[in-house]
Every structure is written in C-alpha cells, then in structure tokens.
C-alpha positions as CSV (number, residue, x, y, z in Angstrom):
1,M,-1.0,-20.7,2.8
2,H,2.8,-20.2,2.7
3,F,2.5,-17.9,-0.3
4,L,0.3,-15.6,1.7
5,I,2.6,-15.7,4.7
6,I,5.6,-14.8,2.5
7,S,3.7,-11.9,0.9
8,I,2.8,-10.6,4.4
9,L,6.4,-10.8,5.6
10,C,7.6,-8.9,2.4
11,S,5.0,-6.2,2.9
12,V,5.9,-5.6,6.5
13,S,9.6,-5.8,5.7
14,V,9.1,-2.8,3.4
15,S,7.8,-0.8,6.3
16,V,10.7,-1.9,8.5
17,L,13.2,-0.9,5.8
18,L,11.5,2.5,5.5
19,K,11.5,2.8,9.3
20,L,15.3,2.3,9.4
21,A,16.0,4.4,6.4
22,R,16.5,7.9,7.9
23,R,18.7,6.8,10.8
24,N,21.0,5.0,8.3
25,G,21.5,7.9,5.9
26,V,19.0,6.6,3.2
27,N,17.3,9.1,1.0
28,I,13.8,7.7,0.6
29,A,13.2,9.2,-2.9
30,Q,16.5,7.8,-4.1
31,A,15.6,4.3,-2.7
32,V,12.2,4.5,-4.3
33,A,13.8,5.5,-7.7
34,I,16.1,2.5,-7.6
35,N,13.3,0.2,-6.5
36,Y,11.4,0.5,-9.8
37,P,14.1,-0.7,-12.2
38,V,14.7,-3.6,-9.9
39,A,11.0,-4.5,-9.7
40,A,10.7,-4.1,-13.5
41,V,13.6,-6.5,-14.2
42,C,12.1,-9.0,-11.7
43,T,8.7,-8.7,-13.4
44,W,10.3,-9.4,-16.9
45,F,12.3,-12.3,-15.6
46,F,9.7,-14.1,-13.4
47,L,6.4,-13.2,-14.9
48,R,7.4,-13.1,-18.6
49,P,4.9,-10.4,-19.7
50,D,3.4,-10.8,-23.2
51,F,3.1,-7.6,-25.3
52,S,1.7,-9.2,-28.4
53,D,-1.5,-7.1,-27.9
54,W,0.5,-3.9,-27.2
55,H,-2.2,-1.7,-28.8
56,T,-4.4,-2.3,-25.8
57,Y,-1.9,-0.4,-23.6
58,T,-1.5,2.6,-25.8
59,R,-5.3,3.3,-25.4
60,H,-4.9,3.7,-21.7
61,W,-1.8,5.9,-21.5
62,I,-3.4,8.4,-19.3
63,I,-4.1,5.7,-16.6
64,F,-0.5,4.4,-16.9
65,L,0.8,8.0,-16.6
66,A,-1.3,8.5,-13.5
67,L,0.1,5.2,-12.1
68,G,3.6,6.5,-12.9
69,F,3.0,9.4,-10.6
70,A,0.9,7.6,-7.9
71,L,3.3,4.7,-7.3
72,P,6.4,6.6,-6.3
73,L,4.4,9.3,-4.5
74,G,2.7,6.6,-2.5
75,F,6.1,5.1,-1.4
76,I,7.5,8.5,-0.5
77,V,4.5,9.4,1.5
78,L,4.6,6.0,3.1
79,G,8.2,6.5,4.2
80,R,7.4,9.9,5.7
81,A,4.3,8.6,7.5
82,I,6.3,5.8,9.0
83,E,8.9,8.3,10.2
84,Q,6.3,10.7,11.6
85,A,3.5,8.3,12.9
86,G,5.2,4.9,13.2
87,M,4.7,1.5,11.6
88,V,1.5,0.6,13.5
89,K,-0.6,3.6,12.4
90,T,0.8,3.8,8.9
91,D,0.3,0.1,8.0
92,A,-3.2,0.3,9.4
93,A,-3.9,3.5,7.3
94,Q,-2.4,1.7,4.2
95,R,-4.7,-1.3,4.6
96,L,-7.7,0.9,5.2
97,S,-7.1,2.4,1.8
98,L,-9.2,-0.6,0.4
99,F,-12.2,1.6,1.6
100,I,-11.6,3.8,-1.4
101,P,-11.8,1.2,-4.2
102,I,-14.7,-0.5,-2.5
103,V,-16.7,2.8,-2.5
104,A,-15.6,3.4,-6.1
105,A,-16.9,-0.1,-7.0
106,F,-20.4,1.1,-6.0
107,V,-20.1,4.7,-7.4
108,L,-18.1,4.0,-10.6
109,F,-18.4,0.3,-11.4
110,G,-22.0,-0.3,-10.5
111,E,-21.6,-3.0,-7.8
112,T,-24.5,-3.6,-5.4
113,L,-24.1,-2.2,-1.9
114,S,-24.6,-5.0,0.6
115,T,-25.3,-4.8,4.4
116,N,-21.8,-6.0,5.3
117,K,-20.2,-3.5,3.0
118,I,-22.1,-0.6,4.6
119,I,-21.0,-1.8,8.1
120,G,-17.4,-2.2,6.8
121,I,-17.4,1.3,5.3
122,A,-18.7,2.8,8.6
123,L,-16.1,0.9,10.6
124,A,-13.3,2.0,8.2
125,L,-14.2,5.7,8.7
126,M,-14.3,5.3,12.4
127,A,-11.0,3.4,12.4
128,L,-9.3,6.1,10.3
129,L,-10.4,8.9,12.7
130,A,-9.3,6.9,15.7
131,L,-5.8,6.3,14.1
132,L,-5.4,10.0,13.4
133,Y,-6.2,11.0,17.0
134,R,-3.5,12.2,19.3
135,E,-3.9,13.3,22.9
136,N,-2.9,16.9,23.6
137,P,-1.1,17.4,20.2
138,A,-0.1,21.0,21.2
139,K,1.7,19.8,24.3
140,S,3.7,17.0,22.5
141,K,5.3,18.2,19.4
142,G,3.1,21.1,18.5
143,K,0.0,21.6,16.5
144,G,1.9,21.9,13.2
145,D,3.6,18.6,13.7
146,F,0.2,16.9,14.5
147,L,-1.3,18.2,11.3
148,S,1.7,17.1,9.4
149,T,1.5,13.6,10.8
150,A,-2.2,13.4,10.2
151,G,-1.6,14.6,6.7
152,Y,0.9,11.9,5.9
153,L,-1.4,9.2,7.2
154,F,-4.2,10.6,5.2
155,G,-1.9,10.8,2.2
156,V,-1.0,7.1,2.5
157,W,-4.7,6.2,2.7
158,L,-5.5,8.3,-0.4
159,C,-2.5,7.3,-2.5
160,Y,-2.9,3.6,-2.1
161,G,-6.6,3.8,-2.5
162,T,-6.2,5.7,-5.7
163,T,-3.6,3.3,-7.0
164,D,-6.0,0.4,-6.4
165,I,-8.7,2.2,-8.5
166,L,-6.3,2.8,-11.3
167,F,-5.2,-0.9,-11.4
168,K,-8.9,-1.9,-11.2
169,Q,-9.7,0.4,-14.2
170,I,-6.8,-1.2,-16.2
171,S,-8.0,-4.7,-15.3
172,K,-11.5,-3.9,-16.6
173,S,-10.0,-3.0,-19.9
174,G,-8.8,-6.5,-20.3
175,T,-5.1,-5.9,-20.0
176,A,-3.0,-8.7,-18.5
177,L,-1.4,-8.2,-15.0
178,A,2.3,-8.9,-15.9
179,P,2.5,-6.3,-18.7
180,T,0.6,-3.8,-16.7
181,L,3.0,-4.2,-13.8
182,L,6.0,-3.9,-16.1
183,V,4.7,-0.7,-17.8
184,S,3.7,0.8,-14.5
185,F,7.1,0.1,-12.9
186,V,9.1,1.4,-15.9
187,L,7.0,4.6,-16.1
188,A,7.2,5.2,-12.3
189,G,11.0,4.7,-12.4
190,I,11.5,7.1,-15.4
191,L,9.4,9.8,-13.8
192,I,11.0,9.8,-10.4
193,I,14.6,9.4,-11.7
194,C,14.0,12.4,-14.0
195,Y,12.6,14.4,-11.1
196,L,15.7,13.6,-9.0
197,C,18.0,14.5,-11.9
198,L,16.3,17.8,-12.3
199,R,16.7,18.4,-8.5
200,R,20.4,17.5,-9.0
201,T,20.3,15.0,-6.2
202,V,23.6,13.6,-4.9
203,W,23.2,9.8,-5.0
204,N,24.7,7.8,-2.1
205,A,25.5,4.1,-1.7
206,A,23.1,3.6,1.3
207,S,20.1,4.8,-0.7
208,I,21.1,2.7,-3.7
209,L,21.5,-0.4,-1.6
210,A,18.2,0.3,0.2
211,G,16.5,0.7,-3.3
212,L,17.8,-2.7,-4.4
213,I,16.4,-4.4,-1.3
214,L,13.2,-2.4,-1.6
215,G,12.7,-3.4,-5.2
216,G,13.2,-7.1,-4.4
217,L,10.7,-6.9,-1.5
218,N,8.2,-4.9,-3.5
219,F,8.2,-7.4,-6.3
220,A,8.2,-10.5,-4.0
221,N,5.2,-9.1,-2.2
222,I,3.3,-8.8,-5.5
223,L,4.5,-12.2,-6.8
224,F,3.6,-14.2,-3.7
225,Y,0.3,-12.3,-3.4
226,I,-0.6,-13.4,-7.0
227,L,0.5,-17.0,-6.2
228,A,-1.7,-17.0,-3.1
229,H,-4.7,-15.9,-5.2
230,Q,-4.0,-18.7,-7.7
231,Y,-3.7,-21.2,-4.8
232,F,-7.0,-20.0,-3.2
233,Q,-8.7,-19.2,-6.5
234,Q,-12.0,-20.5,-5.1
235,D,-11.8,-18.2,-2.1
236,P,-10.2,-14.8,-3.0
237,S,-11.8,-13.1,-0.1
238,L,-9.7,-15.3,2.2
239,V,-6.5,-13.9,0.5
240,F,-7.7,-10.3,0.7
241,A,-8.7,-10.5,4.4
242,G,-5.7,-12.6,5.3
243,M,-3.2,-10.2,3.7
244,N,-4.7,-7.1,5.3
245,L,-5.3,-8.6,8.7
246,G,-1.8,-10.3,8.7
247,V,0.0,-7.1,7.8
248,I,-1.8,-5.0,10.5
249,T,-1.2,-7.7,13.2
250,L,2.5,-8.2,12.3
251,A,3.2,-4.5,12.0
252,T,1.6,-3.8,15.4
253,I,3.7,-6.5,17.0
254,I,6.9,-5.3,15.5
255,G,6.1,-1.6,16.0
256,A,5.2,-2.1,19.7
257,F,7.9,-4.6,20.7
258,V,10.8,-3.9,18.4
259,F,10.6,-0.1,17.8
260,K,8.8,0.7,21.1
261,E,6.1,2.7,19.3
262,K,3.5,4.2,21.7
263,I,-0.2,4.4,20.8
264,N,-3.0,5.7,22.9
265,G,-6.2,3.9,23.8
266,L,-8.2,5.4,20.9
267,N,-5.4,4.5,18.4
268,A,-5.5,0.9,19.7
269,A,-9.3,1.0,19.3
270,G,-8.7,2.2,15.7
271,I,-6.6,-0.8,14.9
272,V,-9.3,-3.1,16.2
273,L,-11.9,-1.2,14.2
274,A,-9.6,-1.5,11.1
275,I,-9.4,-5.3,11.5
276,A,-13.2,-5.4,11.9
277,A,-13.7,-3.1,8.9
278,I,-11.4,-5.3,6.7
279,W,-13.3,-8.4,7.8
280,F,-16.7,-6.9,6.9
281,L,-15.5,-5.4,3.6
282,L,-13.7,-8.5,2.3
283,Y,-14.9,-11.5,4.1
284,G,-18.2,-10.5,5.6
285,S,-20.3,-11.6,2.7
286,K,-20.6,-15.0,4.4
287,L,-22.3,-13.2,7.3
288,N,-25.1,-11.9,5.2
289,S,-27.3,-14.8,6.1
290,L,-26.9,-13.9,9.8
291,L,-27.7,-10.1,9.3
C-alpha cells in the first residue's frame, strides 16, 4: 500500500508545484521542457529499458510523435488550469479523463459494455458538467474568463484522456513499458525545447529548478504506480480506484485548507460524483451481482 500512497503524494505534489509556479517567477513551459530530460534519465537509470526489439518502435512512430506533442501540452494546460480554476477542480477533471479511454475501450478495442460502466460514464459526464459550473460568471471575472477557465479544465480532461488512449494503443502492440516511457519522454523533451528555442525564450533559474523537481516527481509518480500494480497484481482495479480517489481527496483537502480555494455547492457535488464515477468505472465490477 505504501507504493500507492507515495504515487498519490507525488501526483498531488506536481499540482502543488504548478500552483506555486507563477507566483515564484516560474515559466511553466520551461519547467515542463526541463522535466522530460530528467524523467528520461531516471527512466534509463531505474527501469533499464531494453531496446533489443527496436524495430517494434519504428513501426509506431506516428503514435510516439502524437505522444511527443500530447505529453508537454497536457502539462502546460494542467498548469494553466490550476492557475485559473484551482487544484480541486483541475485534479478532479484530470482524474475524470479516464472516461475517455474507457469509452474508447468499447468503441475502438471491442470491450463489453457492462451495467456498472454505463453508470460510471453517466456519472462522469454529470461530474464534469458540475465541475465546470460557476455561479454568475459575468459578475465575477467576466464571461470571457469563465469560458477560458472552462476551456482549460476541458483541455486537461481531453489531453490526459487522449494520452491514455495512445499509451493503450502502444501497449496493445506488445511494446514494453520502460522503452515506451523513455522514447515518449525524449520525444516530448525534444519537441518542446525546439519550440521554446524557436520562440527565443529567455531561460531563468527558477524555471530550471522547478523543471528538475517536476521531472523527479513525474517519474516517481510513474515508478511507484508501476510498483503498486506489481504488488497488487491480482487486484489492479484497487490500484486504479485508489490512485484516482486518493488524488481527488488529497487535492481537495490541500486546495481548500492550504490554498483557500472556494468551490460552490454544485462544484462540491461534482467532486462527489467524480469519486462515484471512478468507483463504478474501475472498481464497480464487483457490484454487478447486486445490480
């Protein structure tokens, strides 16, 4: 269980880091760019990827290229969403992104649609709408700001859901996890660093330091998540559900009590619905006999 707890702490720590970024002069794009070389080095050192069957990876270069774009874009959108909407809503939206690969499993990968999955999908949609709701948006920060905030939350949901589908597609091809992570991190790092160089960005020490920390947290999150799956290999749904529920719960506590984030009643209901949706989507199969 301690592997899962560490993974949850690392995941929420990423959100805390991004929450503190702007006020400490950190450029999120620069931090994300530094993060990927760090994660790549950690992957090489700790997971020891085997590229003996490297031909497998060349056949899926389009998917790897898509991951190269989606991974840094997801981090950047995540940072902006945390800045605009706060940790509570953003982490809930990120965890609800599992709705996308689960729907894709039925549409693209031929899985059977069970009763608990239907309930989970319906709850996930309701939760997302509730999280996006804001009372009197025109009177608070303006309609444009409301649309921007909703757009970033939707972007987090879409980016992370799409990334999950891409990783799922690669896993179906038979490629191993460690080499997949390394290739994805290297490609993502190259693409975003080239983008920043073309933009002639002026690098600063705060962003580089934040990137080093972000890379370590990003990799540690993945490593301990894998170790948790290995430890609970007979019950993977426990890890899926525990990770998502743990992140939402801890992010809500930190957002509300540390950063004093305010959420309205419907947003709070959205968080509850998100927890219920995750339970039905990932752990509700054991309830089938009761439905």
